[in-house]
BATI-523308 format. One record per residue: x, y, z of N, C-alpha, C, CB in turn. Coordinates in steps of 0.1 Angstrom, whole numbers, plus 2048, in hexadecimal, padded with zeros to 3 digits. Glycine has a CB too. Example, Ala and Ser with C-alpha at 12.3 -4.5 7.8 and 13.67 -1.06 7.14 Angstrom:
REM BATI-523308
8847C784E87B7D384E8847DF84E8717D385A;8807EA8478897F584788180084F88D7FA839;
***
This chain:
REM BATI-523308
D43DF47C7D3FDF77D4D37DEB7DAD38E047D6;D30DE47D2D29DD87D7D32DCD7DCD1FDD37CD;D3EDCE7D8D48DC37DCD51DC87E8D50DBF7D1;D4BDD27F0D53DD77FAD58DCD804D4CDE2802;D4FDC3807D53DB8811D60DB280CD48DAE812;D61DAE7FFD6DDA87FAD79DB27FBD6BDA47EB;D77DBE7F8D82DC87F8D87DCA806D7DDD67F3;D7EDCA810D82DCC81ED8BDC0822D76DCD827;D87DB481ED8EDA8822D9CDA881BD87D9B81E;D9DDAB80EDA9DAA807DB3DB680CDA7DAB7F9;DADDC180FDB5DCD813DBADCD821DADDD9810;DB1DC782ADB4DC9838DB6DBD841DA8DD183E;DB1DB283DDB1DA6846DBFDA1849DA9D9B840;DC9DA2840DD6D9D843DDBDA3850DE0DA0837;DE1D9B858DE5DA0866DEEDAC865DEBD9586E;DEBDB686EDF4DC186FE00DBD877DECDCD876;E0CDC2874E18DBF87BE17DC488AE24DC4874;E1EDBD893E1EDC28A0E29DCD8A2E21DB78AA;E28DD58ACE32DDF8AEE3DDD98B6E2CDEB8B6;E48DE18B9E53DDC8C0E4FDD78CEE5EDE68C1;E45DDD8D3E40DD98E1E37DCD8E1E3ADE48E8;E34DC88D5E2BDBD8D4E1CDC18D2E2CDB48E0;E19DCE8D4E0BDD28D3E07DD28C4E0ADE18D9;DFADD08C2DF6DCF8B4DF7DDD8ADDE7DCB8B3;DFBDDD8A1DFDDE9899DF1DEB890E0ADE8891;DECDF8890DE1DFB887DE5DFC879DDBE0988B;DDEDF5870DE1DF4862DDAE0085BDDDDE785C;DDADFF84DDD4E0A845DC5E0B848DD7E08836;DBFE16845DB1E19846DAAE19839DAEE2684E;D9EE14838D96E1682CD8AE1F830D90E08827;D8AE2B82AD80E3582ED76E37822D86E42832;D6AE38825D60E3A81BD53E3F821D5DE2E812;D4AE44819D3CE4881DD33E3E817D39E56819;D2AE3981FD20E2F81BD13E36818D1FE24825;D0BE3180FCFDE3580DCF4E2B815CF9E367FE;CECE3081DCE2E28825CD5E2E823CE6E27834;CCBE2681FCBDE2A81DCB5E26828CB8E2480F;CAEE3082FCA6E2D83BC98E30838CACE35847;C8FE2683AC81E2983AC7CE30846C78E1C838;C75E3B844C70E4384FC61E4584EC77E51850;C59E40857C4AE40856C45E4E859C44E3685E;C38E50858C31E5D85AC32E62868C23E5C855;C36E59871C38E5D87FC46E60882C32E52888;C4FE5E878C5DE6187BC65E55880C5FE6C884;C5EE49880C65E3D884C6DE37879C5BE3388A;C79E3387CC82E2D871C80E1E871C91E31874;C81E19865C81E0A863C8FE05861C78E07857;C8FDF985BC9CDF2859CA4DF984DC9ADE3856;CB0DFE850CB7E05845CBDDFB83BCC3E0D84B;CBFE0082FCC6DF8824CD3DFF822CBDDF8817;CDEDF7821CEBDFC81FCEFDF9810CF6DF5829;CF4E03809CF7E017FBD02DF77F8CF9E0E7F4;D0CDF7802D18DEF7FFD17DE2806D24DF7804;D1EDD8801D1FDCB806D29DCA811D22DC07FB;D25DCD81ED2EDCD829D2FDC0830D2ADD8833;D3ADBD837D3BDB1840D30DB384BD49DB0846;D2CDA7850D21DA785AD24DB1866D1ED9985F;D30DB086BD33DB8877D32DC7873D41DB587C;D36DCB867D35DD9863D27DDD861D3DDDB856;D1EDD485CD10DD785BD0ADDA868D09DCC854;D0DDD2872D08DD5880D0CDE2885D0DDCA889;D18DE6883D1DDF4887D15DFF880D2CDF5885;D13DFD873D0CE0886CCFDE08870D0CE0585D;CF7DFD872CE9DFD876CE7E02884CE3DEE876;CF0E0088DCEFE0589BCF1E1489ACFAE008A4;CF9E19892CFBE28890CEEE2E88BD07E2B887;CE8E28881CDCE2E87BCD0E2D885CD9E2786E;CD0E2288DCC5E20896CC4E2A8A1CC6E1289C;CD0E318A3CD0E3B8AECCBE488A9CDFE3D8B3;CC7E4A89DCC2E56897CB3E5889ACC6E57888;CAFE6489BCA1E6789BC9DE7088FC9DE6F8A8;C91E6E88AC8EE7587DC80E7C87FC8CE6A872;C7FE87877C72E8D874C6EE88866C73E9D874;C61E85865C5CE7F858C5CE8884CC4FE7985A;C5CE82840C5AE8A834C4CE8F834C5EE81827;C49E9782AC3CE9D829C37E9E81AC3AEAA831;C2BE9E818C25EA180BC1AEAB80EC1FE94804;C1BEB7808C12EC280AC0FEC4819C05EBF803;C1AEC4821C19EC682FC14EBB838C0FED1831;C11EB0832C0CEA483AC18E9A83AC00E9E833;C1AE94846C25E8A848C22E7E840C27E87857;C2CE79839C2BE6D831C37E64833C29E71822;C36E5782FC42E4F830C4CE52825C3EE4082F;C58E4E827C63E5181DC6EE4781FC68E6081E;C78E48816C85E41818C8FE4C816C86E3580D;C97E4E820CA1E59821CAFE5381FCA0E6082E;CB7E5A816CC5E56813CCEE5D81DCC9E5A805;CD7E55823CE1E5A82DCEFE58827CDFE5383B;CF8E6182AD06E5F827D0CE5C835D0CE6C821;D13E50836D18E4C843D27E49842D11E3F847;D2FE51849D3EE4F849D41E4184FD45E5A850;D4AE3A848D4EE2C84CD5DE2A84AD46E22843;D63E24855D71E21855D73E13859D79E2B85E;D7CE0C851D80DFE855D90DFF857D7CDF484A;D94DF8861DA3DF8864DA7DEB86ADA7E0486D;DB3DE6866DB9DDA86CDC1DDE878DC1DD3861;DBDDD9884DC4DDB890DC8DCD896DBCDE489A;DD5DCA895DD9DBD89ADD3DB1894DD7DBD8A9;DD0DB2887DCBDA787FDBCDA687FDD0D9B885;DB5DAF886DA6DB0886DA2DBD880DA1DAF894;D97DBC877D92DC8871D88DCE87AD8BDC4863;D8ADDB87DD80DE2885D79DED87DD88DE9891;D6DDEF880D64DF8878D60E04881D58DF1872;D60E1087BD5BE1C882D51E23879D67E25886;D46E2787FD3BE2D877D3AE3B87DD2EE25878;D3BE45874D3AE53878D2BE58878D42E5C86F;D2AE6587AD1CE6B87BD16E6C86DD1EE79880;D0AE6686BD03E6685FCFDE7485CCF8E5C85E;CFBE7784FCF3E8384CCEAE80840CFDE8F848;CDFE86840CD6E84835CDBE8A828CC8E8A838;CDCE8281DCE2E87811CDDE7E805CF1E87811;CD7E847FBCD2E7C7F0CDDE757E8CCAE847E6;CE9E797E9CF4E727E2D00E727ECCF8E787D5;D09E697EAD14E677F3D21E697ECD14E587F9;D29E727F1D36E767EAD41E707F2D37E857E9;D4BE6A7EBD57E657F1D62E707F2D5CE587EA;D6CE6D7FAD77E777FAD7EE767EDD81E73806;D81E817E6D88E817D9D96E7B7DAD88E8F7D3;D9AE737D0DA7E6E7D0DB0E777C7DA8E5F7CA;DB9E7E7CDDC1E887C6DC9E817BBDCBE8F7D0;DC8E867AFDD1E807A4DE0E817A8DCEE88796;DE7E767A7DF4E757ACDFDE807A6DFAE687AA;DFDE81799E07E8A792E03E98796E06E88783;DF7E9C797DF3EA979BDF7EAC7A9DE4EAB799;DF6EA37B2DFAEA57C0E09EA77C0DF6E997C8;E10E9F7B9E1FEA07B9E23EAD7B4E25E947B1;E1CEB27ABE1FEBF7A4E1AECB7ACE1AEC0796;E12EC87B7E0DED37BFE01EDA7B8E17EDD7C2;DFAED47AFDEFEDA7A7DE2ED77AFDEEED4799;DDAEE17AEDCDEE07B5DC1EE57ACDCDEE87C2;DB5EE27AFDAAEE77A7D9DEE67AFDA9EDE79B;D93EED7ABD85EEC7B0D7CEE97A5D81EF97B8;D73EE07A6D6AEDC79CD5CEDB7A1D6EECE796;D52EDE797D44EDD79AD3FED2791D3DEEA798;D39EC7798D33EBC790D24EBD791D38EAF796;D1EEBD785D0FEBC784D0BEAE784D0AEC4777;D03EAA78ECFEE9C78FCEFE9B78DD02E9779D;CEBE93783CDDE91781CD9E82785CDAE93772;CD0E8178ECCBE74793CBDE7178DCCBE747A2;CBCE65787CAFE61782CA8E5B78ECB1E56777;C9AE5C78DC92E57798C90E48798C85E5E798;C9AE40794C99E32794CA7E2C795C92E2C788;CA8E2079BCB5E1A79CCBAE1478FCB4E0E7A6;CC7E1278ECCDE0C782CDBE12780CC4E0F776;CE2E0C776CEFE10773CF0E1E76ECF6E07769;CE5E23767CE5E30761CDEE3B76ACDFE30754;CDCE38777CD5E41780CDCE4E781CD3E3B78D;CE9E4E782CF0E5B784CF8E5F777CFAE5A78F;CF6E6C773CFFE71769D06E7D76FCF6E7675C;D13E7E76DD1BE88772D24E8E768D23E8377E;D26E9C769D2FEA3760D34EAF767D28EA7753;D41EB2764D48EBD76AD43ECA762D57EBC76A;D3DED3769D38EDF762D41EEC764D2AEE2766;D4AEEB76ED53EF7770D5FEF2777D4BF02778;D6AEF8774D77EF577AD80F0277BD7FEEA771;D86F03787D90F0E789D9DF0878ED8AF19793;DA8F0B789DB5F0678DDBDF0F795DBDF02780;DC6F0A79DDCEF137A5DD8F1A79DDD5F0A7B0;DDBF15791DE5F1C788DE3F1777ADF4F1A78D;DE9F1E770DE8F19763DEFF0B761DEFF23759;DFAF09769E01EFD768DF7EF176DE0DEFD771;DEFEF4777DE6EEA77CDDCEE5772DDFEEF788;DD9EED768DCFEEA75EDD3EDE755DCBEF6755;DE0EDB755DE4ECF74DDDEEC2753DF3ECE74D;DD9EC375FDD4EB6765DC4EB7765DD9EB5774;DBFEBE75CDB0EC075CDA9EB275BDACEC8750;DADEAA752DA6E9D750DA7E9475DDACE95744;DB3E94763DB4E8C76FDACE9277ADC3E8C773;DABE9F77CDA2EA5786D94EA2783DA5EB4787;D8FEA3777D81EA0774D7EE92776D7FEA4765;D86E88773D84E7A775D83E78784D8EE7176F;D8CE7D78CD8CE7B79AD80E817A1D99E827A1;D7BE8D79CD6FE937A1D63E8B79FD6DEA179B;D61E85793D56E7D790D57E70797D55E7B781;D63E6B799D64E5E7A1D60E5F7AFD73E5A7A0;D60E6B7B5D5BE6D7C3D4DE697C4D5EE7B7C8;D45E6A7B9D37E677B9D34E597B4D2FE717B1;D3EE517B2D3BE437ADD34E3B7B7D49E3C7AA;D28E367B3D20E2E7BCD19E367C7D28E247C3;D17E437C4D12E4D7CED04E4A7D3D13E5B7C9;CFCE457CACEEE457CDCE6E3A7C6CE8E537C8;CEAE2E7C9CE4E227C3CD6E207C9CECE167C5;CD4E247D6CC7E227DCCBFE2F7DACC9E1F7EB;CB2E2D7D6CAAE387D2CA1E3D7DDCA1E347C5;CA2E497E0C99E4F7EAC8AE4F7E5C9DE5D7EE;C81E4F7EEC73E507EBC6CE597F5C6BE437EA;C61E607F1C58E677FAC4AE637F7C5BE777FA;C43E5D800C35E597FEC34E507F1C2CE657FD;C3EE487EFC3EE3F7E4C44E457D7C31E3A7E1;C47E527D7C4CE587CBC5BE577CBC47E677CA;C61E517C1C70E507C0C76E5D7BCC75E457B6;C81E617C2C87E6E7C0C93E6E7B7C8AE747CE;C94E787AFCA0E7A7A7CA5E887AAC9DE78798;CAAE8F7A0CAEE9D7A2CBBEA079CCAEEA07B1;CBFEAD79DCCBEB3798CD2EBA7A3CC9EBC78B;CDFEB77A5CE7EBD7AFCF4EC27A9CE9EB37BB;CFAECC7B0D07ED17ACD11ECE7B8D07EE07A8;D1BEC67B5D23EC17C0D31EC77BED24EB27C0;D36ECF7C8D44ED47C7D4EEC97CCD46EE07D0;D5AEC97C5D65EC07C8D71EC87C7D65EB37BF;D7AEC87D1D86ED07D0D92EC87D3D85EDC7DA;D9EECC7CEDABEC67D0DB5ED17D4DAFEBE7C3;DBAECF7DFDC4ED97E4DD0ED27EADBDEE37EF;DDCED77E6DE8ED07EADF0EDA7F3DF0ECC7DE;DF6ED57FEDFEEDD806E0BEE27FFE01ED5813;E0EEDB7F4E1AEDF7EDE18EEB7E4E1EED37E4;E0BEEF7E2E08EFA7DAE06F077E2DFCEF77D1;E0CF127DDE0BF1F7E4DFEF257E0E16F287E1;DF8F217D5DEBF277D1DDFF1F7D4DECF297C1;DD4F257D6DC8F1F7DADBCF247D2DC5F207E9;DB2F1B7CFDA6F207C9D9DF257D5D9FF157C1;D96F307D3D8CF357DDD80F2C7DBD89F447DB;D7FF217E2D74F177E0D67F1D7E3D77F0A7E8;D66F257EDD59F2B7F1D53F347E5D5AF347FD;D5CF3C7DFD58F447D4D55F3C7C8D63F4F7D1;D5DF327C5D5BF297BAD4EF227BBD66F1E7B9;D4BF1C7C7D3FF147C9D32F1D7C7D3EF0E7D7;D33F2A7CCD28F337CBD26F377BDD2BF3F7D4;D30F387B5D2FF3D7A7D2AF3279ED3DF427A2;D2CF257A2D29F1A799D1FF1079FD35F13795;D17F157A9D0EF0C7B0D03F067A6D07F137BB;CFFF0F79DCF5F0A793CE8F08799CFAEFD78C;CDEF05790CD0F03795CCFEF4797CC6F0878A;CC8EF17A2CC5EE37A5CB6EE07A4CCAEE07B4;CB3ED579FCA5ED079ECA2EC97ABCA3EC7792;C9AECF7B3C97ECA7C0C8CEBF7C0C93ED47CA;C85EBE7CBC7AEB57CDC6EEB97C5C77EB27DB;C65EB07C1C58EB37BBC50EBC7C5C50EA77B7;C48EC57BFC41ECF7C8C39EC87D2C38ED87BF;C3AECD7DEC31EC87E9C38EBD7F2C25EC27E4;C44EB87EDC4BEAE7F4C57EB37FCC50EA37EB;C59EAE808C65EB180FC6AEA5816C62EBC81A;C78EA4817C7EE9881CC7DE9782BC8DE98818;C7EE8A830C80E8883EC8EE8E842C80E79842;C8FE9184FC9BE97854CA0E90861C99EA6857;CADE91863CB3E8C870CB1E9787ACC2E8886F;CAAE94886CA8E9E890CB0E9C89CC99E9E893;CB6E9089ECBDE8D8AACC6E818A8CB4E8C8B7;CD0E808B0CD8E748B1CDCE718BFCE5E758A8;CD9E658C3CDCE618D1CEAE5A8D2CD2E588D7;CF1E598C6CFDE528C5D09E5B8C8CFEE4A8B8;D15E558CCD21E5D8CDD26E618BFD2CE558D4;D31E688BFD36E6D8B2D3AE628A9D42E768B4;D3FE568AED43E4B8A6D3FE3E8ADD52E4B8A3;D3AE358A5D37E278AAD41E1E8A4D28E238A6;D47E168ADD52E0D8A8D4DDFE8ABD5FE108AF;D52DF58A2D4FDE78A5D57DE38B0D52DDF898;D53DD88B8D5BDD48C3D68DCF8BFD53DC88CB;
***
């Protein structure tokens, strides 16, 4: 994910073909969620955000403008406002339109980890197989390659036939969290870790059967290790920005 700038260039920069009318044709889209860490002081004022991924300069500007439009309530320790660094999940799209890469930034949300859209295992999709999985994610309170540990703790398939793709579904589910949380949140200087249970589901229109994901998620939510006692995260309280911010 740190080489996103290179990926964007290699995937998108080649000129999109023109339509029959000569108008520029929109090329493929690259969609992902970015982790952005925002310092929020005790008065709720945001500082310069850090973006986990290596974006092209124009894309960085679009992301920073989107985050700058947010308003925050500060974190607290034992009821008193304190400075913190808050993790945001920010939807991001890059697309080639007429040979130029355009960037669109969606509505951020506060989230200690950032999940990508799951990539459906090809053979399972072709076979109309579906599944719901619960992934237990443990975050260490420090940065590093071993910060995140993830394991699938529960799985339900749409059919017995679908269970033949268990390994592919499990790998795809864990891959959605790849690079989820390289930037470490803090509250009053205390780095944050924790345990979370993350649902991931795969549903194909080719399958007549469905997993009841609401019931599955409720049954396998598991216990989560929250914040240390007395601490609470900063929150987003308002956004003056439109639904999406696009690069010129």
